[in-house]
N, C-alpha and C positions, 0 to 999 in steps of 0.2 A: 932368213934367210929358208925359214923351214927346212922338211927331211928332201936331203942329197939324194938316199938310195935309192935310184931305181932300178925297176928288173930289166935283164936284157929285151927288150922289142922286138926285131931281126928288123931288116933294111926293112919290109912293110907293113912293120908297125904289129907284129907275128899274127899276121893273122892275111893266109891264103885269102885273094880277092875273088870270090868265083862267084857265080850268079846262085839265083838261091835253088834253080832247076838243080845246079853240080853240086851245089850246097845240100842241098836235101840226100841224093846219090850215095856222096862222098862218106857221111854221116850213114849211109845204111850199111856199103862196105866195107865200112869199119869197124863194126857194130857186127859184121856176121864175123868178124874177118876177127877181129877179140873173143867168141864166144866158139867159135871154132877152136883157135886158140889154148881155154881152157878145156875144151873136152880133150884133148890130145897130152894136154898137163894132163889131167887128173888120171884117165888113159894108163898114161906111159908112168902115173906114182901107182895105182894098181898091179903093173906089169912086174917094177923093183923092188913091189913088198910081197911076191910074189916067187918071188927067188932064190931058195933057197940056199943055194951056196955064195953069202957075201962075199970072199975073198971076192968074187968074183967080181961085182960089181965094182970094185977098185977107176976108176980113170973112165968109166965107162957110161955112153948117156944109150934109151934108150930112142927106136931109131924108126920111123911112122913109113915105111915101105908105102908107094903111091895106091899097092895093090890089099892094105889093109896090113900087113902083119906089124910082126914087131917083132925089134930084136934087138942084141949088144952093138955096140959099135964103140970105137974109143971119141970121148972125149974130141979131138980135135978128128977128125973124121965125119963128128956128126957138124960142125957149124958148117951153110954154107948149106953145098946142093953139092958136095963130097961122090953122098952112098945115095942109092936106088933101091 
């Protein structure tokens, strides 16, 4: 019979059906987004590491504001776009 275990590929065969131009634009957009996220994670890690009062970090995440500043907010408030 053969191998019956298959990876789920979704209704479109697991791929978005994009034109070559759209696929290239999406790849560039996704790469920029991933690079920005890596940079944000690194700066958040440095920010947390520099906080001397460790008790202050319990249940907190680093929030990046649009103006470039960072602050500690609760984990629940830092999910989605609750804080500005």
